[in-house]
N, CA, C and O atoms as CSV, one atom per row, in Angstrom:
chain,resi,resn,atom,element,x,y,z
A,1,MET,N,N,39.215,-10.353,18.726
A,1,MET,CA,C,38.421,-11.501,18.357
A,1,MET,C,C,37.397,-11.061,17.305
A,1,MET,O,O,36.733,-10.038,17.470
A,2,SER,N,N,37.277,-11.816,16.257
A,2,SER,CA,C,36.327,-11.529,15.183
A,2,SER,C,C,34.964,-12.132,15.518
A,2,SER,O,O,34.871,-13.234,16.059
A,3,SER,N,N,33.916,-11.387,15.186
A,3,SER,CA,C,32.570,-11.886,15.463
A,3,SER,C,C,32.150,-12.963,14.467
A,3,SER,O,O,31.234,-13.740,14.739
A,4,GLY,N,N,32.814,-13.008,13.322
A,4,GLY,CA,C,32.457,-13.984,12.310
A,4,GLY,C,C,31.175,-13.648,11.580
A,4,GLY,O,O,30.693,-14.436,10.767
A,5,MET,N,N,30.618,-12.475,11.866
A,5,MET,CA,C,29.362,-12.074,11.235
A,5,MET,C,C,29.599,-11.709,9.781
A,5,MET,O,O,30.490,-10.919,9.470
A,6,LYS,N,N,28.820,-12.271,8.909
A,6,LYS,CA,C,28.922,-11.958,7.489
A,6,LYS,C,C,27.691,-11.179,7.080
A,6,LYS,O,O,26.592,-11.422,7.578
A,7,THR,N,N,27.883,-10.247,6.173
A,7,THR,CA,C,26.753,-9.474,5.680
A,7,THR,C,C,26.380,-9.958,4.285
A,7,THR,O,O,27.242,-10.315,3.482
A,8,THR,N,N,25.111,-9.962,4.021
A,8,THR,CA,C,24.618,-10.353,2.700
A,8,THR,C,C,23.732,-9.246,2.156
A,8,THR,O,O,22.707,-9.506,1.525
A,9,LEU,N,N,24.138,-8.007,2.406
A,9,LEU,CA,C,23.335,-6.877,1.952
A,9,LEU,C,C,23.629,-6.539,0.498
A,9,LEU,O,O,24.780,-6.553,0.060
A,10,GLN,N,N,22.580,-6.239,-0.233
A,10,GLN,CA,C,22.664,-5.809,-1.633
A,10,GLN,C,C,22.414,-4.314,-1.678
A,10,GLN,O,O,21.465,-3.826,-1.064
A,11,SER,N,N,23.243,-3.588,-2.387
A,11,SER,CA,C,23.082,-2.145,-2.529
A,11,SER,C,C,22.176,-1.832,-3.714
A,11,SER,O,O,22.346,-2.383,-4.802
A,12,ILE,N,N,21.215,-0.945,-3.491
A,12,ILE,CA,C,20.286,-0.507,-4.536
A,12,ILE,C,C,20.232,1.015,-4.480
A,12,ILE,O,O,20.128,1.590,-3.397
A,13,THR,N,N,20.301,1.663,-5.623
A,13,THR,CA,C,20.136,3.112,-5.682
A,13,THR,C,C,18.813,3.415,-6.379
A,13,THR,O,O,18.556,2.948,-7.488
A,14,VAL,N,N,17.982,4.205,-5.706
A,14,VAL,CA,C,16.687,4.595,-6.261
A,14,VAL,C,C,16.791,6.068,-6.637
A,14,VAL,O,O,17.151,6.908,-5.812
A,15,SER,N,N,16.474,6.368,-7.885
A,15,SER,CA,C,16.568,7.760,-8.340
A,15,SER,C,C,15.400,8.068,-9.262
A,15,SER,O,O,14.664,7.174,-9.680
A,16,GLY,N,N,15.246,9.336,-9.567
A,16,GLY,CA,C,14.164,9.761,-10.448
A,16,GLY,C,C,13.517,11.010,-9.910
A,16,GLY,O,O,13.910,11.538,-8.870
A,17,GLN,N,N,12.523,11.473,-10.630
A,17,GLN,CA,C,11.820,12.691,-10.240
A,17,GLN,C,C,11.157,12.504,-8.876
A,17,GLN,O,O,10.401,11.554,-8.676
A,18,ASP,N,N,11.435,13.394,-7.954
A,18,ASP,CA,C,10.865,13.412,-6.603
A,18,ASP,C,C,11.059,12.091,-5.861
A,18,ASP,O,O,10.168,11.642,-5.140
A,19,VAL,N,N,12.228,11.470,-6.041
A,19,VAL,CA,C,12.484,10.182,-5.393
A,19,VAL,C,C,12.443,10.290,-3.877
A,19,VAL,O,O,11.980,9.365,-3.210
A,20,LEU,N,N,12.915,11.396,-3.319
A,20,LEU,CA,C,12.900,11.533,-1.864
A,20,LEU,C,C,11.468,11.661,-1.337
A,20,LEU,O,O,11.144,11.101,-0.290
A,21,GLY,N,N,10.615,12.387,-2.048
A,21,GLY,CA,C,9.203,12.476,-1.676
A,21,GLY,C,C,8.515,11.125,-1.787
A,21,GLY,O,O,7.712,10.748,-0.933
A,22,PHE,N,N,8.842,10.399,-2.857
A,22,PHE,CA,C,8.273,9.060,-3.058
A,22,PHE,C,C,8.657,8.135,-1.911
A,22,PHE,O,O,7.798,7.459,-1.345
A,23,MET,N,N,9.952,8.102,-1.562
A,23,MET,CA,C,10.407,7.235,-0.480
A,23,MET,C,C,9.789,7.659,0.853
A,23,MET,O,O,9.445,6.812,1.676
A,24,GLN,N,N,9.649,8.968,1.065
A,24,GLN,CA,C,9.053,9.464,2.310
A,24,GLN,C,C,7.637,8.927,2.505
A,24,GLN,O,O,7.229,8.630,3.628
A,25,ARG,N,N,6.896,8.805,1.413
A,25,ARG,CA,C,5.505,8.346,1.499
A,25,ARG,C,C,5.371,6.862,1.841
A,25,ARG,O,O,4.343,6.444,2.375
A,26,ILE,N,N,6.395,6.062,1.541
A,26,ILE,CA,C,6.234,4.617,1.722
A,26,ILE,C,C,7.068,4.021,2.850
A,26,ILE,O,O,6.876,2.851,3.182
A,27,MET,N,N,7.974,4.765,3.446
A,27,MET,CA,C,8.832,4.199,4.486
A,27,MET,C,C,8.507,4.763,5.864
A,27,MET,O,O,7.776,5.747,5.985
A,28,THR,N,N,9.051,4.137,6.892
A,28,THR,CA,C,8.706,4.494,8.264
A,28,THR,C,C,9.616,5.549,8.883
A,28,THR,O,O,9.348,5.993,9.999
A,29,GLN,N,N,10.666,5.960,8.211
A,29,GLN,CA,C,11.581,6.978,8.733
A,29,GLN,C,C,11.393,8.282,7.963
A,29,GLN,O,O,10.861,8.288,6.853
A,30,ASP,N,N,11.833,9.381,8.562
A,30,ASP,CA,C,11.846,10.670,7.872
A,30,ASP,C,C,13.068,10.692,6.956
A,30,ASP,O,O,14.199,10.769,7.435
A,31,ILE,N,N,12.849,10.626,5.654
A,31,ILE,CA,C,13.944,10.547,4.687
A,31,ILE,C,C,14.927,11.703,4.852
A,31,ILE,O,O,16.121,11.538,4.601
A,32,HIS,N,N,14.447,12.853,5.266
A,32,HIS,CA,C,15.314,14.026,5.395
A,32,HIS,C,C,16.270,13.908,6.574
A,32,HIS,O,O,17.246,14.654,6.650
A,33,GLN,N,N,16.009,12.991,7.487
A,33,GLN,CA,C,16.898,12.738,8.620
A,33,GLN,C,C,17.899,11.616,8.335
A,33,GLN,O,O,18.765,11.336,9.164
A,34,CYS,N,N,17.788,10.984,7.187
A,34,CYS,CA,C,18.622,9.810,6.858
A,34,CYS,C,C,19.908,10.218,6.145
A,34,CYS,O,O,20.181,9.758,5.037
A,35,THR,N,N,20.691,11.078,6.780
A,35,THR,CA,C,21.960,11.504,6.189
A,35,THR,C,C,23.054,10.470,6.420
A,35,THR,O,O,24.104,10.526,5.781
A,36,GLN,N,N,22.823,9.548,7.307
A,36,GLN,CA,C,23.675,8.387,7.546
A,36,GLN,C,C,22.794,7.155,7.349
A,36,GLN,O,O,21.571,7.263,7.444
A,37,PRO,N,N,23.381,5.983,7.076
A,37,PRO,CA,C,22.542,4.793,6.932
A,37,PRO,C,C,21.624,4.620,8.150
A,37,PRO,O,O,22.080,4.620,9.293
A,38,THR,N,N,20.338,4.476,7.879
A,38,THR,CA,C,19.313,4.407,8.921
A,38,THR,C,C,18.413,3.208,8.660
A,38,THR,O,O,18.001,2.971,7.525
A,39,LEU,N,N,18.112,2.460,9.697
A,39,LEU,CA,C,17.223,1.320,9.572
A,39,LEU,C,C,15.792,1.814,9.366
A,39,LEU,O,O,15.326,2.699,10.085
A,40,SER,N,N,15.102,1.244,8.390
A,40,SER,CA,C,13.729,1.647,8.092
A,40,SER,C,C,12.951,0.426,7.624
A,40,SER,O,O,13.489,-0.679,7.549
A,41,SER,N,N,11.680,0.639,7.312
A,41,SER,CA,C,10.849,-0.449,6.806
A,41,SER,C,C,9.712,0.115,5.958
A,41,SER,O,O,9.438,1.315,5.961
A,42,ILE,N,N,9.075,-0.774,5.248
A,42,ILE,CA,C,7.843,-0.469,4.530
A,42,ILE,C,C,6.778,-1.353,5.162
A,42,ILE,O,O,6.989,-2.552,5.350
A,43,CYS,N,N,5.635,-0.760,5.490
A,43,CYS,CA,C,4.552,-1.497,6.147
A,43,CYS,C,C,3.318,-1.557,5.256
A,43,CYS,O,O,3.126,-0.716,4.379
A,44,GLN,N,N,2.494,-2.558,5.495
A,44,GLN,CA,C,1.191,-2.640,4.846
A,44,GLN,C,C,0.275,-1.615,5.504
A,44,GLN,O,O,0.615,-1.059,6.549
A,45,SER,N,N,-0.868,-1.364,4.909
A,45,SER,CA,C,-1.810,-0.407,5.485
A,45,SER,C,C,-2.288,-0.841,6.874
A,45,SER,O,O,-2.715,-0.006,7.672
A,46,SER,N,N,-2.217,-2.126,7.160
A,46,SER,CA,C,-2.604,-2.637,8.484
A,46,SER,C,C,-1.522,-2.398,9.532
A,46,SER,O,O,-1.753,-2.589,10.726
A,47,GLY,N,N,-0.331,-1.978,9.076
A,47,GLY,CA,C,0.780,-1.745,9.992
A,47,GLY,C,C,1.775,-2.886,10.046
A,47,GLY,O,O,2.817,-2.760,10.688
A,48,LYS,N,N,1.479,-3.995,9.388
A,48,LYS,CA,C,2.389,-5.140,9.373
A,48,LYS,C,C,3.620,-4.804,8.537
A,48,LYS,O,O,3.505,-4.329,7.407
A,49,VAL,N,N,4.806,-5.059,9.108
A,49,VAL,CA,C,6.057,-4.784,8.400
A,49,VAL,C,C,6.187,-5.727,7.211
A,49,VAL,O,O,6.059,-6.943,7.349
A,50,THR,N,N,6.445,-5.145,6.040
A,50,THR,CA,C,6.621,-5.926,4.816
A,50,THR,C,C,8.089,-6.236,4.574
A,50,THR,O,O,8.446,-7.353,4.199
A,51,ILE,N,N,8.948,-5.225,4.795
A,51,ILE,CA,C,10.376,-5.402,4.548
A,51,ILE,C,C,11.166,-4.395,5.390
A,51,ILE,O,O,10.715,-3.274,5.625
A,52,ILE,N,N,12.337,-4.811,5.831
A,52,ILE,CA,C,13.238,-3.959,6.608
A,52,ILE,C,C,14.489,-3.736,5.775
A,52,ILE,O,O,14.975,-4.657,5.119
A,53,PHE,N,N,15.013,-2.516,5.799
A,53,PHE,CA,C,16.188,-2.181,4.992
A,53,PHE,C,C,16.913,-0.990,5.621
A,53,PHE,O,O,16.387,-0.330,6.517
A,54,TRP,N,N,18.121,-0.730,5.139
A,54,TRP,CA,C,18.892,0.456,5.512
A,54,TRP,C,C,18.752,1.469,4.392
A,54,TRP,O,O,18.705,1.092,3.222
A,55,ILE,N,N,18.684,2.748,4.730
A,55,ILE,CA,C,18.546,3.789,3.713
A,55,ILE,C,C,19.372,5.009,4.096
A,55,ILE,O,O,19.495,5.350,5.273
A,56,GLN,N,N,19.935,5.659,3.083
A,56,GLN,CA,C,20.649,6.925,3.258
A,56,GLN,C,C,20.309,7.804,2.069
A,56,GLN,O,O,20.398,7.372,0.920
A,57,LYS,N,N,19.917,9.049,2.352
A,57,LYS,CA,C,19.562,9.951,1.259
A,57,LYS,C,C,20.810,10.640,0.726
A,57,LYS,O,O,21.796,10.825,1.439
A,58,ASP,N,N,20.738,11.007,-0.527
A,58,ASP,CA,C,21.746,11.811,-1.193
A,58,ASP,C,C,20.991,12.982,-1.806
A,58,ASP,O,O,19.789,13.118,-1.574
A,59,LYS,N,N,21.646,13.815,-2.565
A,59,LYS,CA,C,20.983,14.997,-3.138
A,59,LYS,C,C,19.727,14.645,-3.915
A,59,LYS,O,O,18.663,15.218,-3.681
A,60,ASP,N,N,19.849,13.702,-4.840
A,60,ASP,CA,C,18.719,13.382,-5.714
A,60,ASP,C,C,18.495,11.878,-5.865
A,60,ASP,O,O,17.961,11.417,-6.874
A,61,CYS,N,N,18.910,11.124,-4.852
A,61,CYS,CA,C,18.682,9.680,-4.888
A,61,CYS,C,C,18.681,9.126,-3.464
A,61,CYS,O,O,19.019,9.824,-2.508
A,62,ALA,N,N,18.301,7.878,-3.349
A,62,ALA,CA,C,18.319,7.180,-2.061
A,62,ALA,C,C,19.153,5.918,-2.232
A,62,ALA,O,O,18.934,5.136,-3.156
A,63,HIS,N,N,20.106,5.731,-1.337
A,63,HIS,CA,C,20.927,4.517,-1.327
A,63,HIS,C,C,20.305,3.563,-0.318
A,63,HIS,O,O,20.067,3.926,0.834
A,64,ILE,N,N,20.049,2.352,-0.761
A,64,ILE,CA,C,19.341,1.367,0.054
A,64,ILE,C,C,20.168,0.090,0.098
A,64,ILE,O,O,20.777,-0.317,-0.892
A,65,TRP,N,N,20.171,-0.534,1.279
A,65,TRP,CA,C,20.819,-1.824,1.457
A,65,TRP,C,C,19.787,-2.773,2.026
A,65,TRP,O,O,19.176,-2.506,3.061
A,66,VAL,N,N,19.602,-3.884,1.335
A,66,VAL,CA,C,18.600,-4.874,1.728
A,66,VAL,C,C,19.248,-6.256,1.622
A,66,VAL,O,O,20.145,-6.457,0.803
A,67,ASP,N,N,18.806,-7.192,2.433
A,67,ASP,CA,C,19.351,-8.543,2.364
A,67,ASP,C,C,19.204,-9.070,0.936
A,67,ASP,O,O,18.163,-8.898,0.303
A,68,GLN,N,N,20.251,-9.706,0.446
A,68,GLN,CA,C,20.252,-10.201,-0.938
A,68,GLN,C,C,19.051,-11.075,-1.244
A,68,GLN,O,O,18.530,-11.043,-2.358
A,69,SER,N,N,18.610,-11.848,-0.277
A,69,SER,CA,C,17.476,-12.746,-0.516
A,69,SER,C,C,16.162,-11.976,-0.688
A,69,SER,O,O,15.166,-12.545,-1.136
A,70,LEU,N,N,16.155,-10.677,-0.333
A,70,LEU,CA,C,14.937,-9.867,-0.426
A,70,LEU,C,C,15.005,-8.783,-1.504
A,70,LEU,O,O,14.109,-7.944,-1.597
A,71,THR,N,N,16.053,-8.799,-2.307
A,71,THR,CA,C,16.223,-7.763,-3.332
A,71,THR,C,C,15.039,-7.730,-4.298
A,71,THR,O,O,14.513,-6.655,-4.583
A,72,THR,N,N,14.621,-8.859,-4.794
A,72,THR,CA,C,13.500,-8.917,-5.737
A,72,THR,C,C,12.218,-8.438,-5.069
A,72,THR,O,O,11.449,-7.687,-5.669
A,73,THR,N,N,11.986,-8.865,-3.840
A,73,THR,CA,C,10.801,-8.432,-3.091
A,73,THR,C,C,10.802,-6.920,-2.916
A,73,THR,O,O,9.771,-6.272,-3.098
A,74,PHE,N,N,11.948,-6.359,-2.563
A,74,PHE,CA,C,12.044,-4.914,-2.375
A,74,PHE,C,C,11.718,-4.183,-3.680
A,74,PHE,O,O,10.942,-3.228,-3.679
A,75,CYS,N,N,12.304,-4.626,-4.778
A,75,CYS,CA,C,12.057,-3.973,-6.074
A,75,CYS,C,C,10.587,-4.089,-6.474
A,75,CYS,O,O,10.031,-3.150,-7.045
A,76,GLN,N,N,9.955,-5.211,-6.188
A,76,GLN,CA,C,8.526,-5.368,-6.482
A,76,GLN,C,C,7.690,-4.406,-5.642
A,76,GLN,O,O,6.719,-3.834,-6.138
A,77,LEU,N,N,8.058,-4.224,-4.377
A,77,LEU,CA,C,7.337,-3.281,-3.517
A,77,LEU,C,C,7.452,-1.859,-4.041
A,77,LEU,O,O,6.465,-1.124,-4.083
A,78,ILE,N,N,8.650,-1.477,-4.435
A,78,ILE,CA,C,8.862,-0.130,-4.970
A,78,ILE,C,C,7.989,0.071,-6.206
A,78,ILE,O,O,7.339,1.107,-6.347
A,79,ARG,N,N,7.973,-0.910,-7.096
A,79,ARG,CA,C,7.140,-0.807,-8.306
A,79,ARG,C,C,5.654,-0.742,-7.956
A,79,ARG,O,O,4.889,-0.030,-8.607
A,80,HIS,N,N,5.251,-1.482,-6.933
A,80,HIS,CA,C,3.844,-1.486,-6.500
A,80,HIS,C,C,3.378,-0.089,-6.086
A,80,HIS,O,O,2.257,0.316,-6.393
A,81,TYR,N,N,4.251,0.641,-5.386
A,81,TYR,CA,C,3.889,1.966,-4.892
A,81,TYR,C,C,4.183,3.090,-5.869
A,81,TYR,O,O,3.814,4.237,-5.619
A,82,ASP,N,N,4.847,2.777,-6.988
A,82,ASP,CA,C,5.218,3.814,-7.967
A,82,ASP,C,C,3.995,4.188,-8.810
A,82,ASP,O,O,3.486,3.363,-9.569
A,83,PRO,N,N,3.524,5.433,-8.675
A,83,PRO,CA,C,2.317,5.836,-9.423
A,83,PRO,C,C,2.557,5.973,-10.925
A,83,PRO,O,O,1.601,6.103,-11.689
A,84,PHE,N,N,3.807,5.948,-11.357
A,84,PHE,CA,C,4.112,6.123,-12.776
A,84,PHE,C,C,4.406,4.824,-13.477
A,84,PHE,O,O,4.854,4.841,-14.624
A,85,GLN,N,N,4.171,3.690,-12.830
A,85,GLN,CA,C,4.409,2.382,-13.433
A,85,GLN,C,C,3.352,2.074,-14.462
A,85,GLN,O,O,3.385,1.010,-15.081
């Protein structure tokens, strides 16, 4: 029997100088433990969850899956925390 569940996840690859360190600073999981897709989030300084996503690290990039309706929000959050913007 099929569950009928449909996924609307958008794949995003984040790369660049020290991308794993950057992601480690802003997400709730230990990036070095994310060798398989792992559920994580980004929180405000108050602790309120801003966005939930799946993440898996690679050698020099992070593969992220986020609901398609939140892709723009996720990219804006990443830019907000990027010190080189």
